[in-house]
Every structure is written in C-alpha cells, then in structure tokens.
N, CA, C and O atoms as a Tinker XYZ file with bonds, in Angstrom:
   432  protein
     1  N      0.846000   -1.179000    0.000000    73     2
     2  CA     0.000000    0.000000    0.000000    64     1     3
     3  C      0.892000    1.243000    0.000000    63     2     4     5
     4  O      1.833000    1.345000    0.788000    81     3
     5  N      0.590000    2.162000   -0.872000    73     3     6
     6  CA     1.357000    3.399000   -0.952000    64     5     7
     7  C      0.747000    4.452000   -0.054000    63     6     8     9
     8  O     -0.472000    4.539000    0.090000    81     7
     9  N      1.604000    5.245000    0.543000    73     7    10
    10  CA     1.152000    6.316000    1.419000    64     9    11
    11  C      1.716000    7.654000    0.958000    63    10    12    13
    12  O      2.756000    7.711000    0.302000    81    11
    13  N      1.024000    8.713000    1.305000    73    11    14
    14  CA     1.529000   10.067000    1.118000    64    13    15
    15  C      1.835000   10.445000   -0.313000    63    14    16    17
    16  O      1.045000   10.203000   -1.225000    81    15
    17  N      3.015000   11.051000   -0.492000    73    15    18
    18  CA     3.410000   11.567000   -1.801000    64    17    19
    19  C      3.500000   10.476000   -2.859000    63    18    20    21
    20  O      3.188000   10.721000   -4.024000    81    19
    21  N      3.918000    9.290000   -2.477000    73    19    22
    22  CA     4.013000    8.199000   -3.449000    64    21    23
    23  C      2.629000    7.835000   -3.982000    63    22    24    25
    24  O      2.463000    7.633000   -5.185000    81    23
    25  N      1.645000    7.752000   -3.105000    73    23    26
    26  CA     0.285000    7.431000   -3.541000    64    25    27
    27  C     -0.244000    8.513000   -4.468000    63    26    28    29
    28  O     -0.843000    8.216000   -5.501000    81    27
    29  N     -0.022000    9.760000   -4.101000    73    27    30
    30  CA    -0.476000   10.886000   -4.927000    64    29    31
    31  C      0.233000   10.872000   -6.288000    63    30    32    33
    32  O     -0.402000   11.090000   -7.320000    81    31
    33  N      1.533000   10.618000   -6.289000    73    31    34
    34  CA     2.299000   10.609000   -7.534000    64    33    35
    35  C      1.852000    9.467000   -8.446000    63    34    36    37
    36  O      1.723000    9.661000   -9.654000    81    35
    37  N      1.614000    8.284000   -7.886000    73    35    38
    38  CA     1.171000    7.164000   -8.722000    64    37    39
    39  C     -0.260000    7.372000   -9.197000    63    38    40    41
    40  O     -0.590000    7.002000  -10.324000    81    39
    41  N     -1.108000    7.950000   -8.371000    73    39    42
    42  CA    -2.474000    8.277000   -8.804000    64    41    43
    43  C     -2.445000    9.226000  -10.001000    63    42    44    45
    44  O     -3.267000    9.101000  -10.909000    81    43
    45  N     -1.507000   10.171000  -10.009000    73    43    46
    46  CA    -1.372000   11.099000  -11.136000    64    45    47
    47  C     -0.958000   10.347000  -12.402000    63    46    48    49
    48  O     -1.433000   10.661000  -13.494000    81    47
    49  N     -0.090000    9.372000  -12.261000    73    47    50
    50  CA     0.327000    8.557000  -13.411000    64    49    51
    51  C     -0.872000    7.772000  -13.941000    63    50    52    53
    52  O     -1.113000    7.746000  -15.148000    81    51
    53  N     -1.624000    7.133000  -13.041000    73    51    54
    54  CA    -2.807000    6.383000  -13.469000    64    53    55
    55  C     -3.823000    7.288000  -14.152000    63    54    56    57
    56  O     -4.376000    6.925000  -15.190000    81    55
    57  N     -4.074000    8.464000  -13.580000    73    55    58
    58  CA    -5.058000    9.390000  -14.147000    64    57    59
    59  C     -4.649000    9.858000  -15.538000    63    58    60    61
    60  O     -5.505000   10.093000  -16.391000    81    59
    61  N     -3.370000    9.992000  -15.765000    73    59    62
    62  CA    -2.862000   10.417000  -17.079000    64    61    63
    63  C     -3.096000    9.360000  -18.143000    63    62    64    65
    64  O     -3.502000    9.680000  -19.260000    81    63
    65  N     -2.844000    8.106000  -17.806000    73    63    66
    66  CA    -2.809000    7.071000  -18.833000    64    65    67
    67  C     -4.064000    6.221000  -18.954000    63    66    68    69
    68  O     -4.433000    5.846000  -20.066000    81    67
    69  N     -4.730000    5.905000  -17.855000    73    67    70
    70  CA    -5.841000    4.952000  -17.941000    64    69    71
    71  C     -7.006000    5.395000  -18.819000    63    70    72    73
    72  O     -7.668000    4.538000  -19.403000    81    71
    73  N     -7.285000    6.680000  -18.940000    73    71    74
    74  CA    -8.382000    7.040000  -19.846000    64    73    75
    75  C     -8.045000    6.842000  -21.328000    63    74    76    77
    76  O     -8.940000    6.894000  -22.172000    81    75
    77  N     -6.776000    6.618000  -21.653000    73    75    78
    78  CA    -6.364000    6.519000  -23.050000    64    77    79
    79  C     -6.687000    5.146000  -23.634000    63    78    80    81
    80  O     -6.633000    4.129000  -22.943000    81    79
    81  N     -7.019000    5.144000  -24.910000    73    79    82
    82  CA    -7.304000    3.900000  -25.630000    64    81    83
    83  C     -6.043000    3.041000  -25.673000    63    82    84    85
    84  O     -4.956000    3.547000  -25.952000    81    83
    85  N     -6.181000    1.766000  -25.404000    73    83    86
    86  CA    -5.064000    0.833000  -25.480000    64    85    87
    87  C     -4.211000    0.757000  -24.231000    63    86    88    89
    88  O     -3.238000    0.004000  -24.191000    81    87
    89  N     -4.560000    1.525000  -23.209000    73    87    90
    90  CA    -3.833000    1.499000  -21.942000    64    89    91
    91  C     -4.630000    0.655000  -20.948000    63    90    92    93
    92  O     -5.834000    0.847000  -20.779000    81    91
    93  N     -3.949000   -0.272000  -20.301000    73    91    94
    94  CA    -4.616000   -1.173000  -19.358000    64    93    95
    95  C     -3.736000   -1.392000  -18.131000    63    94    96    97
    96  O     -2.543000   -1.092000  -18.137000    81    95
    97  N     -4.355000   -1.920000  -17.086000    73    95    98
    98  CA    -3.627000   -2.346000  -15.884000    64    97    99
    99  C     -3.614000   -3.859000  -15.864000    63    98   100   101
   100  O     -4.586000   -4.516000  -16.238000    81    99
   101  N     -2.478000   -4.403000  -15.415000    73    99   102
   102  CA    -2.396000   -5.848000  -15.227000    64   101   103
   103  C     -1.279000   -6.141000  -14.242000    63   102   104   105
   104  O     -0.443000   -5.283000  -13.959000    81   103
   105  N     -1.273000   -7.346000  -13.729000    73   103   106
   106  CA    -0.200000   -7.771000  -12.829000    64   105   107
   107  C      1.023000   -8.131000  -13.656000    63   106   108   109
   108  O      0.932000   -8.815000  -14.675000    81   107
   109  N      2.177000   -7.649000  -13.188000    73   107   110
   110  CA     3.436000   -7.937000  -13.861000    64   109   111
   111  C      4.520000   -7.999000  -12.795000    63   110   112   113
   112  O      4.651000   -7.061000  -12.008000    81   111
   113  N      5.288000   -9.056000  -12.745000    73   111   114
   114  CA     6.294000   -9.242000  -11.693000    64   113   115
   115  C      5.663000   -9.126000  -10.307000    63   114   116   117
   116  O      6.324000   -8.702000   -9.359000    81   115
   117  N      4.398000   -9.497000  -10.185000    73   115   118
   118  CA     3.690000   -9.407000   -8.917000    64   117   119
   119  C      3.328000   -7.990000   -8.520000    63   118   120   121
   120  O      3.052000   -7.723000   -7.350000    81   119
   121  N      3.325000   -7.081000   -9.479000    73   119   122
   122  CA     3.067000   -5.668000   -9.200000    64   121   123
   123  C      1.913000   -5.159000  -10.056000    63   122   124   125
   124  O      1.506000   -5.804000  -11.022000    81   123
   125  N      1.396000   -3.994000   -9.686000    73   123   126
   126  CA     0.361000   -3.309000  -10.462000    64   125   127
   127  C      1.051000   -2.569000  -11.597000    63   126   128   129
   128  O      1.764000   -1.595000  -11.361000    81   127
   129  N      0.843000   -3.026000  -12.831000    73   127   130
   130  CA     1.520000   -2.452000  -13.991000    64   129   131
   131  C      0.543000   -1.755000  -14.924000    63   130   132   133
   132  O     -0.648000   -2.065000  -14.950000    81   131
   133  N      1.069000   -0.810000  -15.686000    73   131   134
   134  CA     0.321000   -0.113000  -16.732000    64   133   135
   135  C      0.935000   -0.532000  -18.060000    63   134   136   137
   136  O      2.152000   -0.484000  -18.238000    81   135
   137  N      0.076000   -0.944000  -18.992000    73   135   138
   138  CA     0.558000   -1.438000  -20.276000    64   137   139
   139  C     -0.010000   -0.620000  -21.433000    63   138   140   141
   140  O     -1.060000    0.012000  -21.321000    81   139
   141  N      0.709000   -0.654000  -22.530000    73   139   142
   142  CA     0.230000   -0.104000  -23.793000    64   141   143
   143  C      0.518000   -1.167000  -24.854000    63   142   144   145
   144  O      1.642000   -1.655000  -24.966000    81   143
   145  N     -0.498000   -1.514000  -25.619000    73   143   146
   146  CA    -0.325000   -2.564000  -26.613000    64   145   147
   147  C      0.103000   -3.884000  -25.995000    63   146   148   149
   148  O      0.777000   -4.686000  -26.642000    81   147
   149  N     -0.282000   -4.113000  -24.752000    73   147   150
   150  CA     0.057000   -5.348000  -24.066000    64   149   151
   151  C      1.437000   -5.376000  -23.435000    63   150   152   153
   152  O      1.794000   -6.361000  -22.790000    81   151
   153  N      2.219000   -4.322000  -23.604000    73   151   154
   154  CA     3.579000   -4.262000  -23.057000    64   153   155
   155  C      3.646000   -3.296000  -21.887000    63   154   156   157
   156  O      3.168000   -2.165000  -21.983000    81   155
   157  N      4.230000   -3.733000  -20.792000    73   155   158
   158  CA     4.346000   -2.894000  -19.615000    64   157   159
   159  C      5.326000   -1.755000  -19.808000    63   158   160   161
   160  O      6.365000   -1.909000  -20.450000    81   159
   161  N      4.978000   -0.602000  -19.238000    73   159   162
   162  CA     5.904000    0.527000  -19.272000    64   161   163
   163  C      6.077000    1.180000  -17.914000    63   162   164   165
   164  O      7.048000    1.907000  -17.707000    81   163
   165  N      5.163000    0.941000  -16.983000    73   163   166
   166  CA     5.275000    1.511000  -15.632000    64   165   167
   167  C      4.571000    0.594000  -14.654000    63   166   168   169
   168  O      3.571000   -0.042000  -14.986000    81   167
   169  N      5.114000    0.532000  -13.427000    73   167   170
   170  CA     4.466000   -0.263000  -12.388000    64   169   171
   171  C      4.940000    0.204000  -11.026000    63   170   172   173
   172  O      5.981000    0.847000  -10.889000    81   171
   173  N      4.162000   -0.133000  -10.042000    73   171   174
   174  CA     4.552000    0.082000   -8.650000    64   173   175
   175  C      5.002000   -1.266000   -8.108000    63   174   176   177
   176  O      4.246000   -2.238000   -8.132000    81   175
   177  N      6.215000   -1.320000   -7.627000    73   175   178
   178  CA     6.790000   -2.555000   -7.092000    64   177   179
   179  C      7.515000   -2.222000   -5.796000    63   178   180   181
   180  O      8.519000   -1.510000   -5.798000    81   179
   181  N      6.993000   -2.747000   -4.687000    73   179   182
   182  CA     7.579000   -2.516000   -3.360000    64   181   183
   183  C      7.746000   -1.024000   -3.054000    63   182   184   185
   184  O      8.763000   -0.598000   -2.505000    81   183
   185  N      6.735000   -0.248000   -3.417000    73   183   186
   186  CA     6.719000    1.175000   -3.119000    64   185   187
   187  C      7.553000    2.038000   -4.042000    63   186   188   189
   188  O      7.697000    3.238000   -3.807000    81   187
   189  N      8.109000    1.438000   -5.100000    73   187   190
   190  CA     8.910000    2.195000   -6.062000    64   189   191
   191  C      8.197000    2.229000   -7.408000    63   190   192   193
   192  O      7.495000    1.289000   -7.781000    81   191
   193  N      8.389000    3.322000   -8.125000    73   191   194
   194  CA     7.912000    3.390000   -9.505000    64   193   195
   195  C      8.977000    2.730000  -10.369000    63   194   196   197
   196  O     10.146000    3.115000  -10.328000    81   195
   197  N      8.572000    1.743000  -11.145000    73   195   198
   198  CA     9.500000    1.017000  -12.018000    64   197   199
   199  C      9.080000    1.294000  -13.452000    63   198   200   201
   200  O      7.913000    1.148000  -13.816000    81   199
   201  N     10.066000    1.702000  -14.267000    73   199   202
   202  CA     9.786000    2.140000  -15.627000    64   201   203
   203  C     10.666000    1.440000  -16.646000    63   202   204   205
   204  O     11.824000    1.121000  -16.375000    81   203
   205  N     10.098000    1.208000  -17.825000    73   203   206
   206  CA    10.872000    0.676000  -18.961000    64   205   207
   207  C     11.342000    1.872000  -19.790000    63   206   208   209
   208  O     10.538000    2.620000  -20.346000    81   207
   209  N     12.655000    2.027000  -19.855000    73   207   210
   210  CA    13.274000    3.145000  -20.574000    64   209   211
   211  C     14.487000    2.631000  -21.337000    63   210   212   213
   212  O     14.983000    1.542000  -21.049000    81   211
   213  N     14.969000    3.404000  -22.308000    73   211   214
   214  CA    16.178000    2.974000  -23.015000    64   213   215
   215  C     17.342000    2.791000  -22.034000    63   214   216   217
   216  O     17.440000    3.496000  -21.030000    81   215
   217  N     18.196000    1.860000  -22.336000    73   215   218
   218  CA    19.309000    1.528000  -21.439000    64   217   219
   219  C     20.139000    2.761000  -21.064000    63   218   220   221
   220  O     20.526000    2.918000  -19.907000    81   219
   221  N     20.407000    3.620000  -22.023000    73   219   222
   222  CA    21.181000    4.823000  -21.735000    64   221   223
   223  C     20.485000    5.742000  -20.749000    63   222   224   225
   224  O     21.133000    6.357000  -19.902000    81   223
   225  N     19.182000    5.836000  -20.856000    73   223   226
   226  CA    18.409000    6.670000  -19.933000    64   225   227
   227  C     18.400000    6.035000  -18.543000    63   226   228   229
   228  O     18.513000    6.743000  -17.543000    81   227
   229  N     18.268000    4.725000  -18.470000    73   227   230
   230  CA    18.337000    4.029000  -17.179000    64   229   231
   231  C     19.691000    4.318000  -16.536000    63   230   232   233
   232  O     19.759000    4.674000  -15.360000    81   231
   233  N     20.765000    4.164000  -17.307000    73   231   234
   234  CA    22.109000    4.415000  -16.781000    64   233   235
   235  C     22.251000    5.846000  -16.278000    63   234   236   237
   236  O     22.874000    6.076000  -15.242000    81   235
   237  N     21.680000    6.817000  -17.003000    73   235   238
   238  CA    21.761000    8.220000  -16.595000    64   237   239
   239  C     20.996000    8.470000  -15.296000    63   238   240   241
   240  O     21.476000    9.198000  -14.427000    81   239
   241  N     19.823000    7.878000  -15.157000    73   239   242
   242  CA    19.038000    8.033000  -13.924000    64   241   243
   243  C     19.743000    7.402000  -12.730000    63   242   244   245
   244  O     19.709000    7.944000  -11.625000    81   243
   245  N     20.375000    6.268000  -12.951000    73   243   246
   246  CA    21.134000    5.621000  -11.881000    64   245   247
   247  C     22.334000    6.489000  -11.503000    63   246   248   249
   248  O     22.589000    6.710000  -10.319000    81   247
   249  N     23.070000    6.980000  -12.503000    73   247   250
   250  CA    24.249000    7.816000  -12.247000    64   249   251
   251  C     23.876000    9.102000  -11.514000    63   250   252   253
   252  O     24.651000    9.602000  -10.699000    81   251
   253  N     22.687000    9.639000  -11.805000    73   251   254
   254  CA    22.229000   10.871000  -11.155000    64   253   255
   255  C     21.678000   10.627000   -9.749000    63   254   256   257
   256  O     21.341000   11.577000   -9.042000    81   255
   257  N     21.584000    9.370000   -9.345000    73   255   258
   258  CA    21.064000    9.050000   -8.019000    64   257   259
   259  C     19.551000    9.105000   -7.931000    63   258   260   261
   260  O     18.994000    9.117000   -6.833000    81   259
   261  N     18.885000    9.140000   -9.062000    73   259   262
   262  CA    17.423000    9.204000   -9.091000    64   261   263
   263  C     16.816000    7.810000   -9.022000    63   262   264   265
   264  O     15.767000    7.618000   -8.407000    81   263
   265  N     17.464000    6.843000   -9.645000    73   263   266
   266  CA    16.921000    5.495000   -9.684000    64   265   267
   267  C     17.977000    4.453000   -9.427000    63   266   268   269
   268  O     19.156000    4.762000   -9.252000    81   267
   269  N     17.533000    3.206000   -9.409000    73   267   270
   270  CA    18.413000    2.058000   -9.236000    64   269   271
   271  C     18.036000    1.015000  -10.277000    63   270   272   273
   272  O     16.885000    0.958000  -10.709000    81   271
   273  N     18.986000    0.197000  -10.680000    73   271   274
   274  CA    18.633000   -0.877000  -11.612000    64   273   275
   275  C     17.539000   -1.754000  -11.000000    63   274   276   277
   276  O     17.569000   -2.037000   -9.802000    81   275
   277  N     16.580000   -2.183000  -11.812000    73   275   278
   278  CA    15.480000   -3.014000  -11.327000    64   277   279
   279  C     15.812000   -4.484000  -11.536000    63   278   280   281
   280  O     16.179000   -4.904000  -12.634000    81   279
   281  N     15.679000   -5.246000  -10.481000    73   279   282
   282  CA    15.859000   -6.696000  -10.514000    64   281   283
   283  C     14.503000   -7.314000  -10.182000    63   282   284   285
   284  O     13.961000   -7.091000   -9.099000    81   283
   285  N     13.969000   -8.077000  -11.100000    73   283   286
   286  CA    12.649000   -8.693000  -10.911000    64   285   287
   287  C     12.718000   -9.953000  -10.058000    63   286   288   289
   288  O     11.779000  -10.750000  -10.051000    81   287
   289  N     13.820000  -10.139000   -9.342000    73   287   290
   290  CA    13.950000  -11.302000   -8.479000    64   289   291
   291  C     14.690000  -12.449000   -9.120000    63   290   292   293
   292  O     14.700000  -13.560000   -8.588000    81   291
   293  N     15.310000  -12.194000  -10.256000    73   291   294
   294  CA    16.041000  -13.248000  -10.965000    64   293   295
   295  C     17.543000  -13.182000  -10.703000    63   294   296   297
   296  O     18.310000  -13.950000  -11.284000    81   295
   297  N     17.969000  -12.258000   -9.821000    73   295   298
   298  CA    19.368000  -12.184000   -9.465000    64   297   299
   299  C     20.227000  -11.275000  -10.319000    63   298   300   301
   300  O     21.430000  -11.162000  -10.085000    81   299
   301  N     19.629000  -10.627000  -11.306000    73   299   302
   302  CA    20.400000   -9.679000  -12.112000    64   301   303
   303  C     19.482000   -8.566000  -12.585000    63   302   304   305
   304  O     18.308000   -8.796000  -12.876000    81   303
   305  N     20.028000   -7.349000  -12.661000    73   303   306
   306  CA    19.209000   -6.210000  -13.091000    64   305   307
   307  C     18.765000   -6.343000  -14.549000    63   306   308   309
   308  O     19.472000   -6.908000  -15.384000    81   307
   309  N     17.591000   -5.815000  -14.827000    73   307   310
   310  CA    17.075000   -5.789000  -16.194000    64   309   311
   311  C     17.567000   -4.486000  -16.829000    63   310   312   313
   312  O     17.378000   -3.414000  -16.254000    81   311
   313  N     18.181000   -4.563000  -17.982000    73   311   314
   314  CA    18.884000   -3.442000  -18.606000    64   313   315
   315  C     17.994000   -2.246000  -18.936000    63   314   316   317
   316  O     18.454000   -1.105000  -18.894000    81   315
   317  N     16.750000   -2.489000  -19.259000    73   315   318
   318  CA    15.872000   -1.394000  -19.670000    64   317   319
   319  C     14.800000   -1.071000  -18.630000    63   318   320   321
   320  O     13.747000   -0.536000  -18.976000    81   319
   321  N     15.055000   -1.386000  -17.374000    73   319   322
   322  CA    14.100000   -1.087000  -16.315000    64   321   323
   323  C     14.820000   -0.384000  -15.174000    63   322   324   325
   324  O     15.915000   -0.785000  -14.782000    81   323
   325  N     14.205000    0.660000  -14.645000    73   323   326
   326  CA    14.767000    1.423000  -13.530000    64   325   327
   327  C     13.717000    1.536000  -12.432000    63   326   328   329
   328  O     12.529000    1.695000  -12.710000    81   327
   329  N     14.166000    1.453000  -11.182000    73   327   330
   330  CA    13.287000    1.582000  -10.017000    64   329   331
   331  C     13.567000    2.916000   -9.343000    63   330   332   333
   332  O     14.715000    3.237000   -9.035000    81   331
   333  N     12.517000    3.686000   -9.117000    73   331   334
   334  CA    12.658000    5.024000   -8.540000    64   333   335
   335  C     11.900000    5.049000   -7.213000    63   334   336   337
   336  O     10.674000    4.944000   -7.177000    81   335
   337  N     12.658000    5.191000   -6.128000    73   335   338
   338  CA    12.070000    5.117000   -4.788000    64   337   339
   339  C     11.581000    6.458000   -4.281000    63   338   340   341
   340  O     10.723000    6.498000   -3.399000    81   339
   341  N     12.089000    7.543000   -4.802000    73   339   342
   342  CA    11.676000    8.878000   -4.352000    64   341   343
   343  C     11.510000    9.767000   -5.589000    63   342   344   345
   344  O     11.132000    9.270000   -6.650000    81   343
   345  N     11.777000   11.029000   -5.478000    73   343   346
   346  CA    11.644000   11.958000   -6.612000    64   345   347
   347  C     10.235000   11.910000   -7.211000    63   346   348   349
   348  O     10.067000   11.930000   -8.431000    81   347
   349  N      9.228000   11.845000   -6.335000    73   347   350
   350  CA     7.840000   11.724000   -6.790000    64   349   351
   351  C      7.420000   12.846000   -7.731000    63   350   352   353
   352  O      6.540000   12.655000   -8.570000    81   351
   353  N      8.041000   14.010000   -7.600000    73   351   354
   354  CA     7.706000   15.127000   -8.479000    64   353   355
   355  C      8.081000   14.852000   -9.934000    63   354   356   357
   356  O      7.637000   15.572000  -10.829000    81   355
   357  N      8.887000   13.830000  -10.183000    73   355   358
   358  CA     9.314000   13.488000  -11.546000    64   357   359
   359  C      8.611000   12.251000  -12.097000    63   358   360   361
   360  O      8.803000   11.899000  -13.261000    81   359
   361  N      7.796000   11.587000  -11.272000    73   359   362
   362  CA     7.197000   10.323000  -11.703000    64   361   363
   363  C      6.359000   10.456000  -12.966000    63   362   364   365
   364  O      6.482000    9.627000  -13.868000    81   363
   365  N      5.525000   11.456000  -13.053000    73   363   366
   366  CA     4.641000   11.578000  -14.217000    64   365   367
   367  C      5.447000   11.821000  -15.488000    63   366   368   369
   368  O      5.187000   11.182000  -16.508000    81   367
   369  N      6.406000   12.718000  -15.451000    73   367   370
   370  CA     7.228000   12.998000  -16.637000    64   369   371
   371  C      8.014000   11.753000  -17.055000    63   370   372   373
   372  O      8.127000   11.461000  -18.245000    81   371
   373  N      8.549000   11.031000  -16.089000    73   371   374
   374  CA     9.298000    9.817000  -16.407000    64   373   375
   375  C      8.379000    8.726000  -16.954000    63   374   376   377
   376  O      8.778000    7.972000  -17.842000    81   375
   377  N      7.158000    8.635000  -16.434000    73   375   378
   378  CA     6.195000    7.664000  -16.959000    64   377   379
   379  C      5.826000    8.000000  -18.403000    63   378   380   381
   380  O      5.620000    7.101000  -19.218000    81   379
   381  N      5.743000    9.276000  -18.715000    73   379   382
   382  CA     5.483000    9.674000  -20.111000    64   381   383
   383  C      6.630000    9.220000  -21.013000    63   382   384   385
   384  O      6.396000    8.729000  -22.117000    81   383
   385  N      7.860000    9.383000  -20.546000    73   383   386
   386  CA     9.023000    8.914000  -21.310000    64   385   387
   387  C      8.934000    7.408000  -21.543000    63   386   388   389
   388  O      9.168000    6.929000  -22.653000    81   387
   389  N      8.597000    6.671000  -20.494000    73   387   390
   390  CA     8.501000    5.214000  -20.600000    64   389   391
   391  C      7.403000    4.821000  -21.597000    63   390   392   393
   392  O      7.603000    3.934000  -22.426000    81   391
   393  N      6.265000    5.473000  -21.512000    73   391   394
   394  CA     5.170000    5.208000  -22.444000    64   393   395
   395  C      5.628000    5.433000  -23.881000    63   394   396   397
   396  O      5.429000    4.580000  -24.746000    81   395
   397  N      6.241000    6.586000  -24.126000    73   395   398
   398  CA     6.689000    6.909000  -25.480000    64   397   399
   399  C      7.727000    5.912000  -25.985000    63   398   400   401
   400  O      7.722000    5.553000  -27.163000    81   399
   401  N      8.614000    5.465000  -25.103000    73   399   402
   402  CA     9.629000    4.482000  -25.474000    64   401   403
   403  C      8.987000    3.161000  -25.888000    63   402   404   405
   404  O      9.363000    2.582000  -26.907000    81   403
   405  N      8.028000    2.685000  -25.109000    73   403   406
   406  CA     7.386000    1.403000  -25.420000    64   405   407
   407  C      6.541000    1.519000  -26.695000    63   406   408   409
   408  O      6.521000    0.589000  -27.501000    81   407
   409  N      5.861000    2.620000  -26.886000    73   407   410
   410  CA     5.105000    2.823000  -28.128000    64   409   411
   411  C      6.044000    2.815000  -29.326000    63   410   412   413
   412  O      5.752000    2.176000  -30.337000    81   411
   413  N      7.160000    3.514000  -29.224000    73   411   414
   414  CA     8.129000    3.555000  -30.323000    64   413   415
   415  C      8.702000    2.167000  -30.624000    63   414   416   417
   416  O      8.941000    1.826000  -31.783000    81   415
   417  N      8.920000    1.373000  -29.576000    73   415   418
   418  CA     9.410000    0.002000  -29.780000    64   417   419
   419  C      8.411000   -0.833000  -30.570000    63   418   420   421
   420  O      8.798000   -1.665000  -31.391000    81   419
   421  N      7.137000   -0.610000  -30.321000    73   419   422
   422  CA     6.103000   -1.389000  -30.998000    64   421   423
   423  C      5.957000   -0.976000  -32.444000    63   422   424   425
   424  O      5.415000   -1.737000  -33.245000    81   423
   425  N      6.419000    0.198000  -32.799000    73   423   426
   426  CA     6.277000    0.681000  -34.165000    64   425   427
   427  C      7.438000    0.234000  -35.066000    63   426   428   429
   428  O      7.407000    0.438000  -36.279000    81   427
   429  N      8.443000   -0.367000  -34.463000    73   427   430
   430  CA     9.610000   -0.825000  -35.266000    64   429   431
   431  C      9.268000   -2.003000  -36.107000    63   430   432
   432  O     10.122000   -2.510000  -36.835000    81   431
C-alpha cells in the first residue's frame, strides 16, 4: 500500500494514462503495472515506480542518483528497467518517457 506523496504521484500517473485507448492495468512481476499494446511501461513494485526506458536513460538516472537498476527477483538487473524510490515530483514525466519508449518500440 502506498502512502503520502508516493500514492499521490502514482495516482497522477494512473489518471494520465488509464483514460487513453489501449492502456490497461495488469499484474506484472507481482506488481500493479500499466501497459500499452500489451507491453508494460510503468508499475509500482515494493513502493517504487518502475519504468521501462532505453538503457542509456536508465544508466543516466542511476548515475544521477534518481533510480536504481530493477531486478525482478532473478538475481540480475534488467537493462531497460529502472526503479525510482523517491523523486515523486518526476514520476509523471518519467512515466510519459517510458510510455513513449514502449510505443516507439512497438512501431519498429
């Protein structure tokens, strides 16, 4: 269960995307995920916002201290996923980036 700023920040992400055509919620890695075209781009996992972004962007967020590599429990980080435990003021903008990245991947 999310509390405080995290709950408000994730509610803003849901409000942005769920009214859109082709956007759905589903369980992914045991978490509440948001998908576009059946592919996940954002989820809440253990109180962190987890996003699918290009590897270079993930590396930049980690280097800036904003996020950490996301490990889905398989013992190694996933290259295109980042977990963000704080910086709630950036969650919506970062979720938009993740959405755009996944949409662009589907158009290839």
